[in-house]
N, CA, C and O atoms as a Tinker XYZ file with bonds, in Angstrom:
   368  protein
     1  N      6.792000   -5.565000   -5.436000    73     2
     2  CA     5.506000   -5.237000   -6.019000    64     1     3
     3  C      4.525000   -6.360000   -5.670000    63     2     4     5
     4  O      4.802000   -7.532000   -5.929000    81     3
     5  N      3.409000   -6.010000   -5.096000    73     3     6
     6  CA     2.399000   -6.973000   -4.672000    64     5     7
     7  C      1.457000   -7.266000   -5.843000    63     6     8     9
     8  O      0.602000   -6.451000   -6.188000    81     7
     9  N      1.629000   -8.433000   -6.438000    73     7    10
    10  CA     0.850000   -8.777000   -7.632000    64     9    11
    11  C     -0.637000   -8.945000   -7.327000    63    10    12    13
    12  O     -1.478000   -8.655000   -8.179000    81    11
    13  N     -0.968000   -9.406000   -6.136000    73    11    14
    14  CA    -2.381000   -9.545000   -5.784000    64    13    15
    15  C     -3.039000   -8.166000   -5.739000    63    14    16    17
    16  O     -4.187000   -8.014000   -6.156000    81    15
    17  N     -2.324000   -7.170000   -5.240000    73    15    18
    18  CA    -2.872000   -5.819000   -5.208000    64    17    19
    19  C     -3.004000   -5.246000   -6.610000    63    18    20    21
    20  O     -3.957000   -4.522000   -6.898000    81    19
    21  N     -2.049000   -5.568000   -7.489000    73    19    22
    22  CA    -2.167000   -5.130000   -8.882000    64    21    23
    23  C     -3.428000   -5.730000   -9.501000    63    22    24    25
    24  O     -4.186000   -5.039000  -10.181000    81    23
    25  N     -3.642000   -7.016000   -9.257000    73    23    26
    26  CA    -4.846000   -7.659000   -9.791000    64    25    27
    27  C     -6.101000   -7.016000   -9.211000    63    26    28    29
    28  O     -7.079000   -6.808000   -9.928000    81    27
    29  N     -6.078000   -6.700000   -7.920000    73    27    30
    30  CA    -7.223000   -6.028000   -7.305000    64    29    31
    31  C     -7.497000   -4.700000   -8.002000    63    30    32    33
    32  O     -8.641000   -4.407000   -8.350000    81    31
    33  N     -6.463000   -3.899000   -8.207000    73    31    34
    34  CA    -6.656000   -2.573000   -8.819000    64    33    35
    35  C     -7.132000   -2.713000  -10.266000    63    34    36    37
    36  O     -7.950000   -1.915000  -10.722000    81    35
    37  N     -6.636000   -3.704000  -10.983000    73    35    38
    38  CA    -7.125000   -3.939000  -12.343000    64    37    39
    39  C     -8.632000   -4.209000  -12.297000    63    38    40    41
    40  O     -9.395000   -3.611000  -13.056000    81    39
    41  N     -9.053000   -5.102000  -11.415000    73    39    42
    42  CA   -10.478000   -5.427000  -11.320000    64    41    43
    43  C    -11.296000   -4.216000  -10.857000    63    42    44    45
    44  O    -12.361000   -3.941000  -11.410000    81    43
    45  N    -10.812000   -3.509000   -9.870000    73    43    46
    46  CA   -11.516000   -2.319000   -9.371000    64    45    47
    47  C    -11.630000   -1.266000  -10.471000    63    46    48    49
    48  O    -12.669000   -0.623000  -10.619000    81    47
    49  N    -10.565000   -1.098000  -11.232000    73    47    50
    50  CA   -10.551000   -0.115000  -12.319000    64    49    51
    51  C    -11.556000   -0.503000  -13.404000    63    50    52    53
    52  O    -12.289000    0.348000  -13.910000    81    51
    53  N    -11.588000   -1.776000  -13.754000    73    51    54
    54  CA   -12.571000   -2.228000  -14.742000    64    53    55
    55  C    -13.989000   -2.064000  -14.221000    63    54    56    57
    56  O    -14.894000   -1.715000  -14.979000    81    55
    57  N    -14.189000   -2.313000  -12.939000    73    55    58
    58  CA   -15.508000   -2.140000  -12.337000    64    57    59
    59  C    -15.958000   -0.681000  -12.417000    63    58    60    61
    60  O    -17.153000   -0.399000  -12.499000    81    59
    61  N    -15.000000    0.239000  -12.394000    73    59    62
    62  CA   -15.287000    1.673000  -12.510000    64    61    63
    63  C    -15.307000    2.142000  -13.968000    63    62    64    65
    64  O    -15.422000    3.337000  -14.241000    81    63
    65  N    -15.194000    1.190000  -14.900000    73    63    66
    66  CA   -15.234000    1.484000  -16.345000    64    65    67
    67  C    -14.051000    2.344000  -16.795000    63    66    68    69
    68  O    -14.197000    3.211000  -17.657000    81    67
    69  N    -12.883000    2.098000  -16.205000    73    67    70
    70  CA   -11.658000    2.812000  -16.573000    64    69    71
    71  C    -10.660000    1.833000  -17.170000    63    70    72    73
    72  O    -10.839000    0.620000  -17.072000    81    71
    73  N     -9.611000    2.358000  -17.786000    73    71    74
    74  CA    -8.561000    1.559000  -18.409000    64    73    75
    75  C     -7.438000    1.322000  -17.399000    63    74    76    77
    76  O     -6.801000    2.279000  -16.958000    81    75
    77  N     -7.184000    0.059000  -17.023000    73    75    78
    78  CA    -6.133000   -0.234000  -16.048000    64    77    79
    79  C     -4.740000    0.258000  -16.471000    63    78    80    81
    80  O     -3.941000    0.646000  -15.618000    81    79
    81  N     -4.445000    0.245000  -17.761000    73    79    82
    82  CA    -3.127000    0.719000  -18.201000    64    81    83
    83  C     -2.947000    2.200000  -17.903000    63    82    84    85
    84  O     -1.867000    2.623000  -17.491000    81    83
    85  N     -3.977000    2.976000  -18.103000    73    83    86
    86  CA    -3.890000    4.416000  -17.832000    64    85    87
    87  C     -3.753000    4.667000  -16.333000    63    86    88    89
    88  O     -2.983000    5.532000  -15.914000    81    87
    89  N     -4.490000    3.920000  -15.537000    73    87    90
    90  CA    -4.480000    4.121000  -14.086000    64    89    91
    91  C     -3.168000    3.650000  -13.457000    63    90    92    93
    92  O     -2.643000    4.314000  -12.563000    81    91
    93  N     -2.637000    2.525000  -13.906000    73    91    94
    94  CA    -1.513000    1.886000  -13.224000    64    93    95
    95  C     -0.122000    2.153000  -13.793000    63    94    96    97
    96  O      0.851000    2.173000  -13.040000    81    95
    97  N     -0.011000    2.354000  -15.088000    73    95    98
    98  CA     1.294000    2.407000  -15.735000    64    97    99
    99  C      2.171000    3.524000  -15.159000    63    98   100   101
   100  O      1.759000    4.680000  -15.063000    81    99
   101  N      3.395000    3.136000  -14.780000    73    99   102
   102  CA     4.364000    4.069000  -14.215000    64   101   103
   103  C      5.750000    3.438000  -14.301000    63   102   104   105
   104  O      5.902000    2.327000  -14.809000    81   103
   105  N      6.743000    4.140000  -13.811000    73   103   106
   106  CA     8.091000    3.571000  -13.779000    64   105   107
   107  C      8.142000    2.371000  -12.843000    63   106   108   109
   108  O      8.856000    1.405000  -13.110000    81   107
   109  N      7.382000    2.428000  -11.738000    73   107   110
   110  CA     7.371000    1.342000  -10.768000    64   109   111
   111  C      6.549000    0.142000  -11.234000    63   110   112   113
   112  O      6.827000   -0.996000  -10.854000    81   111
   113  N      5.545000    0.404000  -12.052000    73   111   114
   114  CA     4.666000   -0.660000  -12.541000    64   113   115
   115  C      4.681000   -0.629000  -14.065000    63   114   116   117
   116  O      3.920000    0.116000  -14.683000    81   115
   117  N      5.546000   -1.436000  -14.668000    73   115   118
   118  CA     5.652000   -1.406000  -16.125000    64   117   119
   119  C      4.412000   -1.982000  -16.821000    63   118   120   121
   120  O      3.686000   -2.803000  -16.261000    81   119
   121  N      4.201000   -1.534000  -18.026000    73   119   122
   122  CA     3.059000   -1.985000  -18.820000    64   121   123
   123  C      3.022000   -3.508000  -18.923000    63   122   124   125
   124  O      1.951000   -4.110000  -18.841000    81   123
   125  N      4.179000   -4.130000  -19.101000    73   123   126
   126  CA     4.233000   -5.590000  -19.251000    64   125   127
   127  C      3.639000   -6.299000  -18.030000    63   126   128   129
   128  O      2.944000   -7.305000  -18.174000    81   127
   129  N      3.911000   -5.778000  -16.832000    73   127   130
   130  CA     3.381000   -6.382000  -15.601000    64   129   131
   131  C      1.852000   -6.262000  -15.553000    63   130   132   133
   132  O      1.168000   -7.202000  -15.148000    81   131
   133  N      1.331000   -5.134000  -15.957000    73   131   134
   134  CA    -0.118000   -4.926000  -15.969000    64   133   135
   135  C     -0.773000   -5.890000  -16.959000    63   134   136   137
   136  O     -1.797000   -6.505000  -16.660000    81   135
   137  N     -0.167000   -6.012000  -18.137000    73   135   138
   138  CA    -0.681000   -6.921000  -19.164000    64   137   139
   139  C     -0.646000   -8.361000  -18.662000    63   138   140   141
   140  O     -1.619000   -9.097000  -18.822000    81   139
   141  N      0.472000   -8.767000  -18.054000    73   139   142
   142  CA     0.591000  -10.144000  -17.550000    64   141   143
   143  C     -0.469000  -10.441000  -16.498000    63   142   144   145
   144  O     -1.076000  -11.512000  -16.507000    81   143
   145  N     -0.693000   -9.494000  -15.593000    73   143   146
   146  CA    -1.702000   -9.705000  -14.559000    64   145   147
   147  C     -3.108000   -9.702000  -15.161000    63   146   148   149
   148  O     -3.975000  -10.452000  -14.712000    81   147
   149  N     -3.338000   -8.865000  -16.170000    73   147   150
   150  CA    -4.617000   -8.863000  -16.866000    64   149   151
   151  C     -4.880000  -10.174000  -17.582000    63   150   152   153
   152  O     -6.002000  -10.679000  -17.576000    81   151
   153  N     -3.842000  -10.725000  -18.200000    73   151   154
   154  CA    -3.979000  -12.015000  -18.883000    64   153   155
   155  C     -4.226000  -13.134000  -17.875000    63   154   156   157
   156  O     -5.014000  -14.044000  -18.133000    81   155
   157  N     -3.551000  -13.066000  -16.726000    73   155   158
   158  CA    -3.778000  -14.060000  -15.677000    64   157   159
   159  C     -5.226000  -13.990000  -15.178000    63   158   160   161
   160  O     -5.886000  -15.017000  -15.020000    81   159
   161  N     -5.708000  -12.778000  -14.934000    73   159   162
   162  CA    -7.092000  -12.615000  -14.488000    64   161   163
   163  C     -8.076000  -13.176000  -15.509000    63   162   164   165
   164  O     -9.100000  -13.755000  -15.147000    81   163
   165  N     -7.756000  -12.999000  -16.780000    73   163   166
   166  CA    -8.628000  -13.530000  -17.829000    64   165   167
   167  C     -8.566000  -15.058000  -17.860000    63   166   168   169
   168  O     -9.600000  -15.722000  -17.942000    81   167
   169  N     -7.368000  -15.609000  -17.793000    73   167   170
   170  CA    -7.232000  -17.070000  -17.852000    64   169   171
   171  C     -7.824000  -17.759000  -16.623000    63   170   172   173
   172  O     -8.243000  -18.914000  -16.696000    81   171
   173  N     -7.857000  -17.051000  -15.498000    73   171   174
   174  CA    -8.424000  -17.611000  -14.265000    64   173   175
   175  C     -9.923000  -17.352000  -14.138000    63   174   176   177
   176  O    -10.549000  -17.791000  -13.174000    81   175
   177  N    -10.501000  -16.639000  -15.110000    73   175   178
   178  CA   -11.945000  -16.441000  -15.140000    64   177   179
   179  C    -12.472000  -15.235000  -14.380000    63   178   180   181
   180  O    -13.667000  -15.166000  -14.092000    81   179
   181  N    -11.598000  -14.274000  -14.045000    73   179   182
   182  CA   -12.038000  -13.062000  -13.341000    64   181   183
   183  C    -12.486000  -11.971000  -14.319000    63   182   184   185
   184  O    -13.282000  -11.100000  -13.967000    81   183
   185  N    -11.969000  -12.029000  -15.544000    73   183   186
   186  CA   -12.298000  -11.070000  -16.602000    64   185   187
   187  C    -12.675000  -11.877000  -17.842000    63   186   188   189
   188  O    -12.135000  -12.956000  -18.087000    81   187
   189  N    -13.595000  -11.345000  -18.602000    73   187   190
   190  CA   -13.948000  -11.964000  -19.882000    64   189   191
   191  C    -13.945000  -10.886000  -20.957000    63   190   192   193
   192  O    -14.371000   -9.757000  -20.713000    81   191
   193  N    -13.463000  -11.234000  -22.147000    73   191   194
   194  CA   -13.600000  -10.353000  -23.292000    64   193   195
   195  C    -12.449000   -9.406000  -23.579000    63   194   196   197
   196  O    -12.621000   -8.457000  -24.343000    81   195
   197  N    -11.258000   -9.637000  -22.980000    73   195   198
   198  CA   -10.108000   -8.800000  -23.365000    64   197   199
   199  C     -9.816000   -9.012000  -24.847000    63   198   200   201
   200  O     -9.889000  -10.135000  -25.344000    81   199
   201  N     -9.487000   -7.939000  -25.544000    73   199   202
   202  CA    -9.117000   -8.045000  -26.955000    64   201   203
   203  C     -7.618000   -7.811000  -27.086000    63   202   204   205
   204  O     -7.097000   -6.785000  -26.647000    81   203
   205  N     -6.940000   -8.764000  -27.689000    73   203   206
   206  CA    -5.479000   -8.746000  -27.782000    64   205   207
   207  C     -5.006000   -8.437000  -29.194000    63   206   208   209
   208  O     -5.638000   -8.818000  -30.179000    81   207
   209  N     -3.872000   -7.735000  -29.268000    73   207   210
   210  CA    -3.171000   -7.501000  -30.527000    64   209   211
   211  C     -1.757000   -7.065000  -30.188000    63   210   212   213
   212  O     -1.534000   -6.408000  -29.172000    81   211
   213  N     -0.818000   -7.422000  -31.020000    73   211   214
   214  CA     0.575000   -7.034000  -30.825000    64   213   215
   215  C      1.082000   -7.367000  -29.427000    63   214   216   217
   216  O      1.783000   -6.565000  -28.810000    81   215
   217  N      0.726000   -8.560000  -28.922000    73   215   218
   218  CA     1.229000   -9.040000  -27.640000    64   217   219
   219  C      0.830000   -8.146000  -26.461000    63   218   220   221
   220  O      1.568000   -8.038000  -25.482000    81   219
   221  N     -0.328000   -7.512000  -26.559000    73   219   222
   222  CA    -0.813000   -6.660000  -25.480000    64   221   223
   223  C     -2.341000   -6.692000  -25.463000    63   222   224   225
   224  O     -2.966000   -7.205000  -26.391000    81   223
   225  N     -2.928000   -6.150000  -24.420000    73   223   226
   226  CA    -4.381000   -6.027000  -24.348000    64   225   227
   227  C     -4.746000   -4.669000  -24.939000    63   226   228   229
   228  O     -4.383000   -3.624000  -24.398000    81   227
   229  N     -5.458000   -4.699000  -26.043000    73   227   230
   230  CA    -5.857000   -3.459000  -26.718000    64   229   231
   231  C     -7.137000   -2.881000  -26.124000    63   230   232   233
   232  O     -7.276000   -1.667000  -25.972000    81   231
   233  N     -8.064000   -3.772000  -25.792000    73   231   234
   234  CA    -9.317000   -3.351000  -25.149000    64   233   235
   235  C     -9.577000   -4.327000  -24.004000    63   234   236   237
   236  O     -9.532000   -5.546000  -24.171000    81   235
   237  N     -9.846000   -3.754000  -22.851000    73   235   238
   238  CA   -10.115000   -4.573000  -21.677000    64   237   239
   239  C    -11.554000   -5.053000  -21.698000    63   238   240   241
   240  O    -12.451000   -4.359000  -22.176000    81   239
   241  N    -11.755000   -6.239000  -21.179000    73   239   242
   242  CA   -13.087000   -6.824000  -21.108000    64   241   243
   243  C    -13.857000   -6.330000  -19.893000    63   242   244   245
   244  O    -13.763000   -5.167000  -19.503000    81   243
   245  N    -14.611000   -7.236000  -19.313000    73   243   246
   246  CA   -15.437000   -6.880000  -18.159000    64   245   247
   247  C    -15.278000   -7.960000  -17.082000    63   246   248   249
   248  O    -14.771000   -9.053000  -17.332000    81   247
   249  N    -15.721000   -7.615000  -15.909000    73   247   250
   250  CA   -15.644000   -8.550000  -14.794000    64   249   251
   251  C    -16.652000   -9.678000  -14.956000    63   250   252   253
   252  O    -17.749000   -9.483000  -15.479000    81   251
   253  N    -16.264000  -10.841000  -14.505000    73   251   254
   254  CA   -17.191000  -11.960000  -14.384000    64   253   255
   255  C    -17.708000  -11.969000  -12.944000    63   254   256   257
   256  O    -17.291000  -11.144000  -12.130000    81   255
   257  N    -18.594000  -12.878000  -12.633000    73   255   258
   258  CA   -19.062000  -13.014000  -11.248000    64   257   259
   259  C    -17.887000  -13.330000  -10.321000    63   258   260   261
   260  O    -17.835000  -12.855000   -9.186000    81   259
   261  N    -16.961000  -14.123000  -10.808000    73   259   262
   262  CA   -15.778000  -14.466000  -10.015000    64   261   263
   263  C    -14.947000  -13.212000   -9.724000    63   262   264   265
   264  O    -14.425000  -13.060000   -8.619000    81   263
   265  N    -14.823000  -12.325000  -10.695000    73   263   266
   266  CA   -14.103000  -11.069000  -10.495000    64   265   267
   267  C    -14.810000  -10.171000   -9.505000    63   266   268   269
   268  O    -14.170000   -9.536000   -8.667000    81   267
   269  N    -16.117000  -10.114000   -9.597000    73   267   270
   270  CA   -16.900000   -9.327000   -8.647000    64   269   271
   271  C    -16.752000   -9.896000   -7.238000    63   270   272   273
   272  O    -16.676000   -9.147000   -6.265000    81   271
   273  N    -16.713000  -11.217000   -7.136000    73   271   274
   274  CA   -16.551000  -11.851000   -5.830000    64   273   275
   275  C    -15.171000  -11.555000   -5.239000    63   274   276   277
   276  O    -15.039000  -11.362000   -4.031000    81   275
   277  N    -14.138000  -11.520000   -6.097000    73   275   278
   278  CA   -12.790000  -11.170000   -5.634000    64   277   279
   279  C    -12.802000   -9.773000   -5.018000    63   278   280   281
   280  O    -12.212000   -9.561000   -3.959000    81   279
   281  N    -13.466000   -8.822000   -5.669000    73   279   282
   282  CA   -13.559000   -7.469000   -5.124000    64   281   283
   283  C    -14.309000   -7.471000   -3.791000    63   282   284   285
   284  O    -13.912000   -6.790000   -2.846000    81   283
   285  N    -15.374000   -8.227000   -3.726000    73   283   286
   286  CA   -16.150000   -8.309000   -2.488000    64   285   287
   287  C    -15.313000   -8.936000   -1.361000    63   286   288   289
   288  O    -15.330000   -8.459000   -0.227000    81   287
   289  N    -14.590000   -9.999000   -1.685000    73   287   290
   290  CA   -13.774000  -10.687000   -0.678000    64   289   291
   291  C    -12.639000   -9.806000   -0.157000    63   290   292   293
   292  O    -12.164000   -9.997000    0.962000    81   291
   293  N    -12.216000   -8.859000   -0.956000    73   291   294
   294  CA   -11.092000   -7.985000   -0.589000    64   293   295
   295  C    -11.538000   -6.529000   -0.422000    63   294   296   297
   296  O    -10.748000   -5.608000   -0.630000    81   295
   297  N    -12.793000   -6.327000   -0.049000    73   295   298
   298  CA   -13.335000   -4.965000    0.025000    64   297   299
   299  C    -12.628000   -4.107000    1.065000    63   298   300   301
   300  O    -12.691000   -2.880000    0.983000    81   299
   301  N    -11.964000   -4.708000    2.030000    73   299   302
   302  CA   -11.206000   -3.909000    2.999000    64   301   303
   303  C    -10.117000   -3.103000    2.292000    63   302   304   305
   304  O     -9.746000   -2.018000    2.740000    81   303
   305  N     -9.607000   -3.647000    1.176000    73   303   306
   306  CA    -8.581000   -2.938000    0.405000    64   305   307
   307  C     -9.154000   -1.684000   -0.239000    63   306   308   309
   308  O     -8.432000   -0.713000   -0.466000    81   307
   309  N    -10.440000   -1.703000   -0.530000    73   307   310
   310  CA   -11.045000   -0.567000   -1.228000    64   309   311
   311  C    -10.881000    0.714000   -0.416000    63   310   312   313
   312  O    -10.594000    1.775000   -0.970000    81   311
   313  N    -11.062000    0.613000    0.887000    73   311   314
   314  CA   -10.891000    1.794000    1.733000    64   313   315
   315  C     -9.459000    2.296000    1.686000    63   314   316   317
   316  O     -9.225000    3.500000    1.581000    81   315
   317  N     -8.508000    1.391000    1.762000    73   315   318
   318  CA    -7.094000    1.789000    1.695000    64   317   319
   319  C     -6.770000    2.355000    0.323000    63   318   320   321
   320  O     -6.095000    3.378000    0.209000    81   319
   321  N     -7.250000    1.690000   -0.714000    73   319   322
   322  CA    -6.993000    2.096000   -2.093000    64   321   323
   323  C     -7.613000    3.465000   -2.386000    63   322   324   325
   324  O     -6.973000    4.305000   -3.019000    81   323
   325  N     -8.832000    3.697000   -1.942000    73   323   326
   326  CA    -9.519000    4.953000   -2.232000    64   325   327
   327  C     -8.892000    6.137000   -1.495000    63   326   328   329
   328  O     -8.964000    7.270000   -1.971000    81   327
   329  N     -8.277000    5.882000   -0.338000    73   327   330
   330  CA    -7.728000    6.962000    0.455000    64   329   331
   331  C     -6.338000    7.399000    0.054000    63   330   332   333
   332  O     -5.801000    8.346000    0.628000    81   331
   333  N     -5.754000    6.743000   -0.903000    73   331   334
   334  CA    -4.370000    7.048000   -1.278000    64   333   335
   335  C     -4.296000    8.024000   -2.436000    63   334   336   337
   336  O     -5.043000    7.919000   -3.409000    81   335
   337  N     -3.402000    8.954000   -2.316000    73   335   338
   338  CA    -3.138000    9.850000   -3.440000    64   337   339
   339  C     -2.199000    9.161000   -4.425000    63   338   340   341
   340  O     -2.295000    9.375000   -5.633000    81   339
   341  N     -1.308000    8.347000   -3.917000    73   339   342
   342  CA    -0.320000    7.691000   -4.770000    64   341   343
   343  C     -0.560000    6.176000   -4.746000    63   342   344   345
   344  O     -0.026000    5.466000   -3.894000    81   343
   345  N     -1.354000    5.704000   -5.676000    73   343   346
   346  CA    -1.719000    4.305000   -5.795000    64   345   347
   347  C     -0.489000    3.410000   -5.862000    63   346   348   349
   348  O     -0.480000    2.327000   -5.277000    81   347
   349  N      0.524000    3.837000   -6.551000    73   347   350
   350  CA     1.707000    3.006000   -6.748000    64   349   351
   351  C      2.409000    2.677000   -5.441000    63   350   352   353
   352  O      3.018000    1.613000   -5.330000    81   351
   353  N      2.342000    3.563000   -4.442000    73   351   354
   354  CA     2.947000    3.287000   -3.152000    64   353   355
   355  C      2.212000    2.147000   -2.432000    63   354   356   357
   356  O      2.835000    1.351000   -1.730000    81   355
   357  N      0.903000    2.072000   -2.606000    73   355   358
   358  CA     0.107000    1.023000   -1.971000    64   357   359
   359  C      0.436000   -0.342000   -2.556000    63   358   360   361
   360  O      0.430000   -1.339000   -1.833000    81   359
   361  N      0.721000   -0.403000   -3.840000    73   359   362
   362  CA     0.970000   -1.668000   -4.526000    64   361   363
   363  C      2.329000   -2.256000   -4.170000    63   362   364   365
   364  O      2.507000   -3.473000   -4.209000    81   363
   365  N      3.272000   -1.415000   -3.828000    73   363   366
   366  CA     4.637000   -1.904000   -3.543000    64   365   367
   367  C      4.682000   -2.943000   -2.466000    63   366   368
   368  O      5.758000   -3.436000   -2.129000    81   367
């Protein structure tokens, strides 16, 4: 599982005003992995305002300028990501 791609999809999903857990959660990508990557993105300054409870992210925050820059720096992935029917295969 490519964690950088998971982080990219989390940021892209937040940029589209969607919930990363709904978009990503599957047998291949467990909820815990999504939460861990979301917490890492928050601690590294890519996301601000996640709301936590019960050891999980209850409400996702928003992108910071650093998060927007990450998406811009990796925009080539957007074409690959948008063209896939099965997102989980791309992340592997």
